[in-house]
N, C-alpha and C positions, 0 to 999 in steps of 0.2 A: 504494500500500500504506500502511496506517495504522500508524504507529509510536507506541506509547503514551508513549515517552520525550519526544516532541515537545510534549506537553501542558505548559503553564506551570502549575506547582504553585500559584502564587498565585491563578490563575483558579479552579482546582479548589476552593480553600479558601473563596472568597468566598461560595459558595452557603450553606453551613451557618452562616456568620457573620452573615448578614443579620439574622436575627431578634434576636439578642442585641445586636449592634452598633447596629442601628436603635433598639432600646429604650434603650440607654445614651445615644444621641445625642439622641433626640427624645421619649422617654417622660417622664412626669411623675414625678420622683423624690420620694418621701415622706420617707425617712430615709437618710442616709449615716452609717454608724457605723464609722469607721476603727479598726482594732485592730493592735497589734504582736504578735509572737510572745510577748514577755515578758508582755503583758497577758493573753494566752490561757493562758499557763502559770500565771498567778495567778487564773484564772477561778473557781476553786472548784467545788463540786459542783452548785450550783443552776443551774436553767434560767434563761435570760434571755428577755425578751418583746420582740417587735418588732411594732408596730402598723402595718398597711398598709391605707390607705384604698382603696376601690374605684377602679379605673382608674389606679392608681399602682403603683410598684415601690419596693423598698428594697434597699440594698446594704450588704454588710460587706466593705470592702477590708482585706485582711490584708497588711501589709508584712513581707516575708521577707528577711532579710539574710544568711542562710547556707543553703547547699544541702543536700539530703538529708533535710530535715524532712518529716514527714507531718502534714498538717492533717486532722483528723477532725471530722465534724459529725453531730449527731443533731437532728432537728427534727420537730415536729408542728404542725398548723394548726387553727384553729377560727374559724368554723364549717364551712368547706368546704375544697376543694383549693387548692393554691398551685402556681405554676410555679417551677422552680428551675434554676439554671445556674451554672457556674463559668467565669470568664474570667481569663486571665493578661495582665497589662500589665507590660511590661519596666520602666517607670518612670513617674513622674507626668507627665513631659514627652512620653512616647510618645502618639501620636494613637490614638484609638479604632479607626481602621482598621488599626492595627498590632497590636491585641490578638489573642490566640489563644483559641479556644473549647476549653476542656478538657473540659467536660461540657455538651452541647447542652441548650437549654431543654427541660425535660420537665415535663409537668403531673403532679403527685404527689398521690395520694390520702392526703395526710398527715393528714387529719381522721379516717381510718379506721385507719391504721397509722403507726408511727414510722419515719421515713426516716433511714437511716444511710449514710454514705459517707465517702470520704477522697480526698485528692489528694496525691501526692508532689511536693514543691517541688524540682524538678530545677534550677531557676534562681532567682537572687535576683530580687526584683521584687514586684509587687502581685497577689495572688490575690483576685479579687472574687467573693464569693458573692452571687448575685442572687436575690431573692425577688420574683416577678412576680405582681401581682394586676391587671394591665391588662385581662385578659379579663373581669373581673367588673365589670359596670356599676353594681351597686347594693350589693353586700355587701363590707364591710370585713372584714379578717381579722386574727387575732392569730397570730403564729408564735412558738412556744416552742422555743428552740434551746439547744444546749450545744456548745461547741467545745473541742477538746483538740489539743495538738501533741505528737508523739512525736519525740524526738531520734534520730538514727541511732545504731545500736549499732556502735561501732568496736572491733574485736577487736585487742588489742595483744599477744596471745600470752603474757601474764603468767602464765596458769595452765598453760602447757605445761611439762612437766618437763624 
């Protein structure tokens, strides 16, 4: 008789991790743009631009030092689509094999519509936004992005009579 609880969870997780982790291990990195929560809070209203050559990828690692924050992103690409993923790394010292995929690699038609999303930082660590153009052999892309961070609302009961 088959018992589903006998499956090793780590084996189950390895399958979806392969594409993202393999990319981080052996893909050609174009730009690494590390940011802190404080830098995102001071981001301003303007979009930023990330240039990604054909057959490469770029990452925005965001270091989070307090839990409960929500990281929001909005992006579009030009001239064509881009693949996007979010990976969590506990610390700089953690190996790539220990990373957790929060949003699996997804090809986005971000040249046709603006892509919006968010991830809740349930743990301190590094949240890596990956913009992947490795599938494009000849066309470089520009990604126009904007990031915001929402602090958790903590109710202190002060308005209660």
